[in-house]
Backbone as CSV, one residue per row, in Angstrom:
resi,resn,N_x,N_y,N_z,CA_x,CA_y,CA_z,C_x,C_y,C_z
1,UNK,36.809,-40.473,-17.166,37.046,-39.273,-17.852,38.731,-39.246,-17.938
2,UNK,39.032,-39.124,-19.205,40.571,-38.974,-19.153,41.073,-38.037,-18.604
3,UNK,42.502,-38.180,-18.208,43.140,-37.220,-17.516,44.917,-37.199,-18.662
4,UNK,45.152,-35.936,-18.260,46.598,-35.280,-18.959,47.832,-36.377,-18.318
5,UNK,47.991,-36.635,-19.246,49.670,-37.173,-18.908,50.594,-36.677,-17.962
6,UNK,50.683,-35.364,-18.518,51.723,-34.472,-18.130,50.928,-32.720,-18.017
7,UNK,50.427,-32.688,-17.060,49.174,-31.634,-16.779,50.107,-30.490,-16.618
8,UNK,49.023,-29.561,-17.310,50.208,-28.001,-17.191,50.133,-27.606,-15.634
9,UNK,51.069,-27.040,-15.496,51.223,-26.625,-14.080,50.083,-25.447,-13.592
10,UNK,49.955,-24.723,-14.128,48.777,-23.791,-13.355,47.372,-24.184,-13.022
11,UNK,47.276,-25.293,-14.559,46.190,-26.416,-14.024,46.447,-27.368,-12.840
12,UNK,47.294,-27.732,-12.772,47.050,-28.469,-11.451,47.067,-27.868,-10.410
13,UNK,47.556,-26.698,-9.957,47.414,-25.720,-9.147,45.950,-25.422,-8.556
14,UNK,45.278,-25.231,-9.899,43.788,-25.062,-9.476,42.694,-26.095,-9.033
15,UNK,43.346,-27.288,-9.139,43.061,-28.445,-8.289,43.371,-29.187,-7.377
16,UNK,44.638,-28.675,-7.114,45.277,-28.663,-5.924,44.635,-29.260,-5.186
17,UNK,44.565,-30.374,-3.874,43.688,-29.733,-2.232,44.047,-28.939,-1.826
18,UNK,43.200,-28.089,-1.265,43.985,-27.278,-0.118,43.710,-27.495,1.221
19,UNK,43.520,-28.723,1.478,43.427,-28.869,2.936,44.425,-30.190,2.817
20,UNK,45.447,-30.453,1.773,46.273,-31.448,2.421,47.944,-30.579,2.074
21,UNK,48.749,-31.654,3.089,49.813,-30.457,3.325,50.389,-30.328,1.591
22,UNK,50.997,-29.152,1.237,51.378,-28.887,0.389,53.046,-29.293,0.135
23,UNK,53.391,-29.934,-0.682,54.712,-30.330,-1.131,55.609,-29.941,-2.299
24,UNK,56.997,-28.724,-1.728,57.239,-28.058,-3.206,57.700,-28.899,-4.448
25,UNK,58.261,-30.322,-4.069,58.419,-31.579,-4.374,57.544,-31.532,-5.610
26,UNK,56.564,-31.632,-5.338,55.272,-32.635,-6.008,55.073,-31.338,-7.212
27,UNK,54.889,-29.828,-6.790,55.035,-28.996,-8.144,56.172,-28.868,-9.288
28,UNK,57.817,-29.085,-8.231,58.251,-29.460,-9.055,58.387,-30.603,-10.487
29,UNK,57.706,-31.574,-9.575,57.741,-33.321,-10.573,56.509,-32.816,-11.606
30,UNK,55.759,-31.626,-11.661,54.670,-31.475,-12.693,55.168,-30.523,-13.275
31,UNK,55.811,-29.591,-13.069,56.927,-29.132,-13.832,57.744,-29.596,-14.855
32,UNK,58.032,-30.580,-14.467,59.377,-31.353,-15.158,58.672,-31.871,-15.795
33,UNK,57.708,-32.744,-15.708,56.516,-33.945,-16.423,56.504,-33.235,-17.435
34,UNK,55.910,-31.859,-18.055,55.188,-31.095,-18.674,56.391,-30.262,-19.367
35,UNK,57.269,-29.972,-19.064,58.486,-29.125,-19.178,58.931,-29.177,-20.773
36,UNK,58.634,-30.854,-21.556,58.627,-30.640,-22.803,57.825,-29.666,-23.731
37,UNK,56.595,-29.552,-22.879,55.668,-29.146,-23.867,55.652,-27.201,-24.012
38,UNK,56.249,-27.124,-22.464,56.144,-25.617,-22.109,57.527,-25.009,-22.822
39,UNK,58.216,-25.841,-22.793,59.721,-25.422,-23.526,59.343,-24.973,-25.234
40,UNK,58.511,-26.126,-26.146,58.349,-25.975,-27.321,57.227,-25.077,-27.565
41,UNK,56.189,-24.318,-26.874,55.578,-23.214,-26.665,56.134,-22.111,-26.582
42,UNK,57.114,-22.024,-25.553,58.122,-20.845,-25.336,58.883,-20.516,-26.838
43,UNK,59.424,-21.567,-27.245,60.297,-21.583,-28.259,59.467,-20.698,-29.544
44,UNK,58.235,-21.202,-29.900,57.708,-21.285,-31.284,56.892,-19.835,-30.682
45,UNK,56.698,-19.368,-29.413,56.397,-17.600,-29.444,57.654,-16.827,-29.924
46,UNK,59.338,-17.356,-29.544,59.915,-16.619,-29.755,60.527,-16.749,-30.862
47,UNK,59.586,-17.607,-32.112,60.106,-17.441,-33.432,59.536,-16.621,-34.218
48,UNK,58.124,-16.100,-33.575,56.859,-15.509,-33.939,57.927,-13.860,-34.391
49,UNK,57.135,-13.586,-35.339,57.673,-11.960,-36.355,56.860,-11.093,-35.159
50,UNK,57.151,-9.898,-34.879,56.346,-9.023,-34.545,54.759,-8.908,-34.482
51,UNK,54.592,-9.072,-35.806,52.955,-9.438,-36.369,52.542,-10.174,-35.856
52,UNK,53.214,-11.730,-35.859,52.658,-13.004,-35.520,52.141,-12.890,-33.703
53,UNK,52.969,-11.909,-33.337,52.303,-11.798,-31.974,51.360,-11.091,-31.602
54,UNK,51.508,-10.107,-32.692,50.382,-9.022,-32.340,48.974,-9.991,-32.246
55,UNK,49.253,-10.939,-33.643,48.105,-11.611,-33.819,47.469,-12.573,-33.094
56,UNK,48.324,-13.073,-31.974,48.249,-13.594,-31.443,47.462,-12.922,-29.913
57,UNK,47.882,-11.805,-29.745,47.669,-11.145,-28.940,45.961,-10.648,-28.911
58,UNK,45.601,-10.382,-30.586,44.603,-10.027,-30.805,43.220,-11.145,-30.739
59,UNK,43.835,-12.156,-31.394,42.701,-13.293,-30.888,42.529,-13.500,-29.268
60,UNK,42.952,-13.269,-28.660,42.667,-13.720,-27.554,41.889,-12.392,-26.735
61,UNK,41.968,-11.586,-27.506,40.900,-10.256,-26.986,39.718,-10.454,-27.739
62,UNK,40.172,-10.816,-28.614,38.936,-11.467,-29.736,37.991,-12.547,-28.813
63,UNK,38.934,-13.846,-28.056,38.241,-14.797,-27.383,37.487,-14.319,-26.021
64,UNK,37.948,-13.045,-25.626,37.523,-12.621,-24.581,36.214,-11.950,-24.630
65,UNK,36.309,-11.134,-25.578,35.197,-10.152,-25.990,33.763,-11.623,-26.278
66,UNK,34.400,-12.383,-27.189,33.434,-13.858,-27.726,32.323,-14.184,-26.524
67,UNK,33.353,-14.507,-25.668,32.326,-14.966,-24.117,31.487,-14.043,-23.732
68,UNK,32.083,-12.622,-23.538,30.926,-11.867,-23.113,29.931,-11.733,-24.280
69,UNK,30.149,-10.998,-25.422,29.135,-10.640,-26.257,28.047,-12.143,-26.330
70,UNK,28.636,-13.117,-26.971,27.558,-14.458,-26.989,27.136,-14.601,-25.794
71,UNK,27.130,-14.026,-24.696,26.421,-13.947,-23.224,25.550,-13.141,-23.208
72,UNK,25.971,-12.218,-23.629,24.865,-10.804,-24.106,23.967,-11.021,-25.114
73,UNK,24.489,-11.891,-25.879,23.197,-12.131,-26.997,22.308,-13.073,-26.933
74,UNK,22.683,-13.988,-26.036,22.145,-14.946,-25.348,20.643,-14.272,-24.171
75,UNK,20.972,-13.344,-23.448,20.148,-12.635,-22.958,19.432,-11.761,-23.425
76,UNK,19.408,-11.162,-24.503,18.886,-9.841,-25.529,17.604,-11.015,-25.835
77,UNK,18.208,-12.111,-26.472,17.046,-13.153,-27.199,16.309,-13.538,-25.934
78,UNK,16.394,-13.517,-24.921,15.592,-14.394,-23.658,14.337,-13.088,-23.467
79,UNK,15.187,-11.686,-23.310,14.253,-10.762,-22.645,14.179,-9.599,-23.375
80,UNK,14.450,-9.617,-24.510,13.885,-8.521,-25.373,12.609,-9.198,-26.103
81,UNK,11.368,-8.020,-25.705,10.408,-8.064,-26.590,10.108,-8.479,-28.198
82,UNK,9.642,-9.490,-28.740,9.199,-9.605,-30.074,9.159,-8.674,-30.936
83,UNK,8.256,-7.203,-30.731,8.088,-6.180,-31.040,9.608,-5.537,-31.194
84,UNK,10.563,-5.360,-30.448,11.644,-4.530,-30.270,12.953,-5.276,-30.934
85,UNK,12.890,-6.375,-31.399,13.788,-7.257,-31.961,14.211,-6.632,-33.154
86,UNK,14.074,-5.604,-33.380,14.853,-4.868,-35.116,16.001,-5.202,-35.606
87,UNK,16.159,-4.873,-36.696,17.130,-5.500,-37.628,18.897,-5.389,-37.253
88,UNK,19.210,-3.406,-36.291,19.763,-3.768,-35.757,20.467,-4.736,-34.434
89,UNK,19.376,-4.797,-33.970,19.539,-5.899,-32.881,19.584,-7.299,-33.371
90,UNK,19.245,-7.604,-33.866,19.307,-9.122,-34.807,20.963,-8.879,-35.569
91,UNK,21.464,-8.270,-35.997,22.817,-7.994,-36.128,23.657,-8.298,-35.006
92,UNK,23.390,-7.239,-33.960,24.458,-7.048,-32.521,24.347,-8.414,-32.707
93,UNK,23.089,-9.402,-32.020,23.387,-10.709,-31.852,23.615,-12.095,-32.542
94,UNK,23.810,-11.871,-34.549,24.647,-12.427,-34.970,26.246,-12.550,-34.787
95,UNK,26.116,-11.151,-35.099,27.626,-10.863,-34.491,28.319,-11.216,-33.313
96,UNK,27.496,-11.689,-32.275,28.122,-12.031,-30.763,27.909,-13.613,-30.987
97,UNK,27.096,-14.134,-31.690,27.321,-15.597,-31.935,28.284,-16.040,-32.578
98,UNK,28.659,-15.016,-33.666,30.217,-14.918,-34.470,31.255,-15.643,-34.140
99,UNK,30.974,-14.197,-32.691,32.543,-14.172,-32.045,32.341,-15.257,-30.865
100,UNK,31.794,-16.196,-30.523,31.572,-17.179,-30.172,32.498,-18.524,-30.410
101,UNK,31.898,-18.264,-31.693,32.601,-19.090,-32.736,34.170,-19.075,-32.877
102,UNK,34.496,-17.817,-32.824,35.683,-17.480,-32.745,36.607,-17.763,-31.706
103,UNK,35.650,-17.776,-30.273,36.170,-18.016,-28.898,36.742,-19.860,-29.156
104,UNK,36.032,-20.288,-29.819,35.925,-21.979,-29.339,36.996,-22.251,-30.335
105,UNK,37.550,-21.607,-31.663,38.202,-21.491,-32.350,39.783,-21.032,-31.986
106,UNK,39.493,-19.963,-31.594,40.787,-19.845,-30.843,41.634,-21.119,-29.670
107,UNK,40.629,-21.157,-28.748,41.101,-22.475,-28.316,41.522,-23.750,-29.133
108,UNK,41.016,-24.070,-29.818,41.436,-25.042,-30.550,42.468,-25.171,-31.633
109,UNK,42.878,-23.890,-32.323,44.191,-23.938,-33.021,45.166,-23.722,-31.713
110,UNK,45.130,-22.972,-30.883,46.281,-23.080,-29.449,46.514,-24.670,-29.434
111,UNK,45.501,-25.197,-29.021,45.520,-26.631,-28.517,46.336,-27.578,-29.357
112,UNK,45.702,-27.186,-30.427,45.890,-28.464,-31.658,47.324,-27.932,-32.119
113,UNK,48.124,-26.792,-32.002,49.524,-26.399,-32.575,50.296,-27.026,-31.329
114,UNK,49.613,-27.380,-30.265,50.817,-27.647,-28.654,51.497,-28.962,-29.296
115,UNK,52.414,-29.067,-29.527,52.964,-30.773,-29.206,52.575,-31.404,-28.042
116,UNK,52.294,-32.513,-28.251,51.523,-33.541,-27.057,51.222,-33.220,-26.409
117,UNK,49.503,-33.069,-27.555,48.617,-32.189,-27.196,48.222,-33.305,-25.762
118,UNK,47.807,-32.780,-24.340,47.160,-33.063,-23.259,45.344,-32.572,-22.854
119,UNK,44.985,-33.469,-22.496,43.654,-33.805,-22.404,43.229,-32.305,-21.739
120,UNK,42.266,-31.445,-22.410,42.113,-30.027,-22.022,40.556,-30.581,-21.494
121,UNK,40.573,-29.344,-20.375,39.508,-29.310,-19.691,38.751,-27.943,-19.787
122,UNK,39.799,-26.768,-20.627,39.899,-25.771,-20.730,38.600,-25.995,-22.019
123,UNK,39.315,-26.555,-23.267,38.387,-26.644,-24.560,36.765,-26.761,-24.117
124,UNK,36.823,-27.856,-23.412,35.962,-28.763,-22.934,34.385,-27.470,-21.835
125,UNK,35.204,-26.891,-21.176,34.648,-25.874,-20.542,33.864,-24.925,-21.141
126,UNK,34.781,-23.874,-22.345,34.666,-23.360,-23.335,33.358,-23.781,-24.241
127,UNK,33.510,-24.622,-24.784,33.095,-25.425,-25.196,31.480,-25.706,-25.060
128,UNK,31.459,-26.169,-23.885,30.042,-26.240,-22.556,29.098,-24.847,-22.766
129,UNK,30.251,-23.914,-22.300,29.383,-22.251,-21.932,29.053,-21.827,-23.311
130,UNK,29.749,-22.032,-24.561,29.002,-21.755,-25.966,28.203,-22.285,-26.272
131,UNK,28.396,-23.818,-26.575,27.260,-24.836,-26.272,25.821,-24.076,-25.622
132,UNK,26.184,-23.843,-24.290,24.672,-23.617,-23.438,24.206,-22.290,-24.008
133,UNK,24.824,-21.444,-24.677,23.858,-19.942,-24.847,23.604,-20.326,-26.282
134,UNK,24.528,-20.937,-26.761,23.796,-21.652,-28.081,22.134,-22.083,-27.844
135,UNK,22.228,-23.252,-27.185,21.077,-23.752,-27.291,20.117,-23.284,-26.616
136,UNK,20.414,-22.227,-25.817,19.307,-21.615,-24.987,18.902,-20.602,-25.800
137,UNK,19.930,-19.750,-26.933,19.307,-19.182,-27.857,18.367,-19.450,-29.122
138,UNK,18.832,-20.779,-29.079,17.950,-21.380,-30.402,16.526,-21.688,-29.695
139,UNK,16.119,-22.281,-28.299,15.146,-22.996,-27.963,14.381,-21.382,-27.847
140,UNK,14.792,-20.033,-27.051,14.125,-19.166,-26.839,13.974,-18.506,-28.309
141,UNK,14.550,-18.608,-29.306,14.458,-18.177,-30.501,13.038,-18.404,-31.086
142,UNK,12.572,-20.086,-31.121,11.731,-20.583,-31.378,10.568,-20.677,-30.534
143,UNK,10.761,-19.961,-29.467,9.412,-20.155,-28.816,9.009,-18.801,-28.443
144,UNK,10.046,-18.138,-28.272,9.000,-16.285,-28.219,9.406,-15.758,-29.406
145,UNK,10.320,-15.990,-30.171,10.317,-14.852,-31.457,10.063,-15.913,-32.681
146,UNK,8.840,-16.919,-33.082,9.074,-17.743,-34.227,8.831,-17.238,-35.407
147,UNK,8.798,-15.861,-35.426,8.838,-15.020,-36.875,9.950,-14.983,-37.219
148,UNK,11.114,-14.767,-36.402,12.353,-14.664,-36.760,13.427,-15.899,-37.269
149,UNK,12.653,-17.020,-36.838,12.966,-18.373,-36.753,13.663,-18.792,-38.252
150,UNK,12.965,-18.300,-39.271,13.689,-17.993,-40.418,14.608,-16.948,-40.942
151,UNK,15.007,-16.336,-40.183,15.726,-15.044,-40.934,17.474,-16.178,-40.914
152,UNK,18.053,-16.003,-41.987,18.944,-16.537,-41.867,20.311,-16.271,-41.154
153,UNK,20.392,-14.375,-41.086,21.578,-14.059,-40.734,21.166,-13.863,-39.019
154,UNK,20.435,-14.566,-38.545,20.207,-14.716,-36.945,21.017,-16.339,-36.455
155,UNK,19.804,-16.909,-37.171,19.679,-18.329,-36.922,21.096,-18.966,-37.805
156,UNK,21.656,-18.641,-38.297,23.063,-19.779,-39.051,23.961,-19.640,-37.870
157,UNK,24.257,-18.316,-37.374,25.620,-17.710,-36.534,25.466,-18.982,-35.008
158,UNK,24.185,-19.023,-34.844,23.651,-19.438,-33.606,24.012,-21.510,-33.553
159,UNK,23.075,-21.680,-34.944,23.561,-23.429,-35.143,25.056,-23.653,-35.588
160,UNK,25.675,-22.663,-35.981,27.157,-23.034,-36.314,27.876,-22.822,-34.619
161,UNK,27.776,-22.392,-34.071,27.977,-22.264,-32.686,27.627,-23.125,-32.194
162,UNK,26.396,-23.916,-31.998,26.100,-25.115,-31.546,26.950,-26.720,-31.698
163,UNK,26.781,-26.336,-33.378,27.706,-27.428,-33.474,29.204,-27.154,-33.376
164,UNK,29.689,-26.104,-33.591,31.032,-26.318,-33.136,31.481,-26.871,-31.930
165,UNK,30.316,-26.602,-30.664,30.416,-26.399,-29.564,30.434,-28.486,-29.234
166,UNK,29.302,-28.429,-29.735,29.371,-29.920,-30.041,30.348,-31.380,-30.368
167,UNK,31.157,-30.956,-31.835,32.200,-31.165,-32.428,33.236,-31.386,-30.940
168,UNK,33.187,-30.038,-30.526,34.300,-30.564,-29.674,34.461,-31.637,-28.680
169,UNK,33.656,-32.335,-28.198,33.965,-33.402,-27.255,34.292,-34.838,-27.947
170,UNK,33.761,-34.468,-29.215,34.786,-36.467,-29.847,36.348,-35.879,-30.253
171,UNK,36.465,-34.357,-30.560,37.731,-34.130,-31.348,38.774,-33.932,-30.575
172,UNK,38.284,-33.584,-29.039,38.952,-33.767,-27.964,39.525,-35.202,-27.421
173,UNK,38.732,-36.141,-27.864,38.963,-37.465,-27.492,40.010,-38.023,-28.498
174,UNK,39.864,-37.185,-29.632,40.067,-37.935,-31.046,41.717,-37.202,-30.937
175,UNK,42.033,-35.969,-30.515,43.309,-35.864,-30.647,44.341,-35.836,-29.885
176,UNK,44.118,-35.727,-28.560,44.443,-35.808,-27.237,45.863,-37.010,-27.199
177,UNK,47.108,-36.644,-26.919,48.008,-37.277,-27.152,48.378,-38.083,-25.326
178,UNK,48.243,-39.260,-25.566,47.952,-40.217,-24.254,48.852,-41.077,-23.714
179,UNK,50.084,-40.390,-23.995,51.373,-41.249,-23.940,52.105,-40.079,-23.616
180,UNK,53.193,-40.159,-22.298,53.876,-39.281,-21.967,54.952,-38.056,-22.538
181,UNK,54.386,-37.293,-22.735,55.843,-36.358,-23.656,57.663,-36.876,-23.019
182,UNK,58.718,-36.901,-24.080,59.863,-37.222,-23.553,60.277,-35.972,-22.235
183,UNK,61.290,-36.856,-21.632,61.950,-36.289,-20.311,62.875,-35.302,-20.999
184,UNK,62.563,-34.182,-19.997,63.631,-33.249,-19.890,64.721,-33.327,-19.008
185,UNK,65.948,-33.146,-19.660,67.056,-33.320,-18.366,67.284,-32.111,-18.286
186,UNK,67.574,-31.761,-16.864,67.079,-30.165,-16.691,68.800,-30.102,-16.327
187,UNK,69.518,-30.845,-16.876,71.178,-30.352,-16.658,71.529,-29.943,-17.671
188,UNK,71.007,-30.188,-19.148,71.382,-29.757,-20.212,70.368,-28.893,-21.212
189,UNK,69.639,-28.193,-20.123,69.252,-27.090,-20.854,69.927,-25.751,-20.199
190,UNK,69.722,-24.782,-21.414,70.218,-23.238,-21.582,69.567,-22.673,-20.095
191,UNK,70.563,-21.549,-19.941,70.250,-20.784,-18.882,68.948,-20.017,-19.543
192,UNK,68.563,-19.377,-21.150,67.505,-19.031,-21.165,65.699,-19.917,-21.119
193,UNK,66.087,-21.446,-21.175,65.297,-22.635,-21.100,65.019,-22.935,-20.143
194,UNK,65.904,-22.496,-19.159,65.616,-22.521,-17.045,64.862,-21.537,-17.056
195,UNK,65.047,-20.526,-17.825,64.155,-19.098,-16.933,62.532,-19.478,-17.566
196,UNK,62.734,-20.207,-18.595,60.866,-20.470,-19.132,60.556,-21.372,-18.193
197,UNK,61.448,-22.086,-17.516,60.566,-23.401,-16.983,60.159,-22.846,-15.631
198,UNK,61.267,-21.788,-15.294,61.226,-20.754,-13.826,59.764,-19.875,-13.634
199,UNK,59.510,-19.484,-15.020,58.592,-18.349,-15.205,57.048,-19.608,-15.276
200,UNK,57.354,-20.679,-15.880,56.086,-21.458,-15.757,55.721,-21.953,-14.460
201,UNK,57.085,-22.225,-13.907,56.212,-22.557,-12.515,56.065,-21.217,-11.647
202,UNK,56.287,-20.042,-12.113,55.859,-19.108,-11.105,54.518,-18.955,-11.101
203,UNK,53.821,-19.268,-12.690,52.698,-18.690,-12.899,51.652,-19.932,-12.320
204,UNK,52.211,-21.496,-12.012,51.158,-21.922,-10.568,51.339,-21.510,-9.543
205,UNK,52.950,-21.351,-8.620,52.891,-20.706,-7.676,51.861,-18.979,-7.475
206,UNK,52.076,-18.135,-8.274,50.388,-17.571,-8.426,49.194,-18.197,-8.064
207,UNK,49.127,-18.977,-8.625,47.547,-19.700,-8.560,47.220,-20.560,-6.963
208,UNK,48.590,-20.717,-6.767,48.759,-21.464,-5.632,48.890,-19.807,-4.453
209,UNK,48.964,-19.314,-4.659,49.361,-17.918,-3.350,47.727,-17.773,-3.513
210,UNK,47.441,-17.670,-4.391,45.887,-16.950,-4.775,44.528,-17.613,-4.488
211,UNK,45.056,-18.929,-4.019,44.001,-19.902,-3.515,44.607,-20.089,-2.061
212,UNK,45.466,-19.374,-1.503,45.920,-19.535,-0.095,46.897,-20.906,0.638
213,UNK,46.664,-21.586,-0.646,47.808,-22.868,-0.173,48.956,-22.254,0.281
214,UNK,49.783,-21.767,-0.645,51.021,-21.211,-0.558,51.179,-19.498,0.104
215,UNK,51.667,-19.365,1.029,51.788,-18.011,2.432,52.806,-16.795,0.716
216,UNK,52.798,-15.884,1.031,53.523,-14.655,0.626,55.268,-15.345,0.919
217,UNK,55.476,-15.238,1.866,57.041,-15.246,2.130,57.341,-16.735,1.465
218,UNK,56.408,-18.018,1.636,57.077,-18.913,0.919,56.551,-18.880,-0.546
219,UNK,55.824,-18.082,-0.817,56.483,-18.045,-2.487,57.315,-17.694,-2.908
220,UNK,57.803,-16.422,-2.204,59.463,-15.951,-2.577,60.076,-17.028,-2.534
221,UNK,60.198,-17.731,-1.509,60.941,-18.777,-1.131,61.298,-19.896,-2.323
222,UNK,59.929,-20.407,-2.727,60.301,-21.086,-3.417,60.545,-20.893,-4.899
223,UNK,59.922,-19.043,-5.499,60.036,-18.664,-7.031,61.824,-18.422,-7.194
224,UNK,62.374,-17.905,-5.678,63.754,-17.985,-5.911,64.614,-19.850,-5.381
225,UNK,63.897,-20.676,-5.663,64.687,-21.853,-5.683,65.529,-22.298,-6.918
226,UNK,65.903,-22.882,-6.962,66.508,-23.702,-8.264,65.372,-24.978,-8.449
227,UNK,65.123,-24.892,-9.404,64.297,-26.195,-10.406,64.988,-27.222,-10.223
228,UNK,64.538,-28.583,-9.585,65.067,-29.614,-9.123,64.310,-31.025,-9.489
């Protein structure tokens, strides 16, 4: 399985061994290696208009709703009796699977517009969850509700979600940037860019603190220390 050449600091914090001794220099190394990616992402966000920032926030809300609603739609296909599966319920399930498609597309657009795209476990994880919902729904639909299997309003969104999930695997391999991104000279950064990287490191520290790898006093000490 490929690995990111410059792993996101927060993602690195999620896989950091809790039994090993934590080395602050290791976290700073991870931040430095992925600094060019984070700086480009932050500067792109700052260039957006207020409407662009609103659309990004709205797409994130839709993504969260897609994860939830597609799961609910799967439960309905599995649990609701055939005679109770009325038109309104079919429309709700179809909308749930379509929002699941938007969830996958949200992560794809965000990843594809990121410079030096690294291997993404997140996209594959989201695609696996949504693909499981779609596959389970199709199986239940053809086994429990065969009379609805020719209803395009319900079937097409499920197949679309399944195809998006399956296509995510080869596409991640195809578009991943396998070389290290260019190094960043910390001495040449502006104060604003240093703030971006300190906030970037802080997100990773919060993950480490949540996993009890970093104590609260150590968190405060590391958060206030300069980036080296």
